N, C-alpha and C positions, 0 to 999 in steps of 0.2 A: 292755812298752814301748808307749806310745801316741803316735801322730803326730796332728797337728792342723793343719788349714788353714782359714783364714778368708778368704773372698772377698767383695768388694763390687763389683757390676757390673750390667750390664743384660742381660736375656734377648734372645738373638738370634732366637728364634722361639717360637711357642706351645709349651708342654710337650706331651709325648706320653705317654699312659698306656696300659698294657696289663696283662694279668693272667698270672701264671705258670700252669703246668698245675695247681698246687695251689690256685689261686684268689687268690694274694697279689697285691695291686696294686703296680705299679712304674711310676714316672714318671721320664722323662729330659728334661732341658732343657740348653741351652747358655748359659753366662754369659760375657760379654766384660768384661775388666778393662782399664783404661787406665793407662798410666804416662806422665807428662809430665816433661820436664826440659829444661835448657838446655845445649847442648854447649859445648865449650871455646872456640868462636868466637862464642858468644852467640846462636846460632840455636835457636829452640824446636824440640823434638823430641817425638814421641809414638809410643808402641808399644801395640798392642792384643794381648792374649793371650786365647785362647778356652779355656774349661774345660767338659767334659761333666760334668754333675751327675746323680746317680741318687738318687731318694728311694723308700723302701719303706713299705708299710703305710698307716697313717692319714696320715702325712706325704705320701705319694704322692698320696692322694686330695685332701688340702688344697691342695697346690701345683698340682695339675692344675685344681682348681676356681677358684683365685684368681689365678694367674699368667697373664700373656700377654706377647707380644713387646713389648720395650721397657721392661718393668717393672724398676725398680731393686730389687735384693735383696742381702741379706747372707746368705751360706751358711757354716755352720760344720760341718766334717766331717773325714773322713780320706781320704787318697789310697789307692786300690786299683788293682791291676794286673789286666788281663784278658789271657789268652793263648789263641790259637786257631791253626788251620791254615786258610789261605785255599784257594780252589778249585784252585790249582796245587800245593798241598802245602807251601807256604812257611810257616814259623812267623811269627806276627805278635803284637804286643803293643800294648796301649793303656792309658792311665792315665785314671782318672776320679775324681771326688770323690763319696764316699758321704755324703750329707747327714745330719747328726744334727739340725740346726736350720736353719730358713729364716726370716729376718725380712723381711717385705714392706715396702719403704721407698718413700717418695715419693708415697704416695697420700693420700686424705682421712683415712684412719686407718691406723696401722701395726698389723700383726698378726704374731704370732709362732707358727710351727708347729714343734712339737718331736716327736721320736719318743718314745714312752713310756719307753723304756729310759734316756734321758738327762735326762728332765725334772727329777728330783730333783737330779742333779748340776749342772744349769745354774743352779738357784736358789742353790746354795751357792757357786758359782764367781764370782769377780770378773773381769769382762772389762775390760782396760785401755784401752778407748776408748769 
């Protein structure tokens, strides 16, 4: 079974890249998505949701090089859960999106960064938007 999430939003800060002990690049960044609606009394409402996004390998290097705070992006990926114990021994969990594809939107030119594992799949797949 495969889960998929597609986000369109703005980066809340510049991406942060680091390397694992094995030398694999990993970049994290936060994306804010906005939802707007009118409530039952006719008042406009807005809600912002933040997502932590993680990119690995060549995708990590590309997103770190080209993305910056405020940039509009489309992220296609899967939700993953992380579990750990905090300093007081309490179990903690967080959810993040592991990016498979990141499309840079809103610039002079749009660029698509894909992880090599899904490049062939992305070409064959119709995206409904």
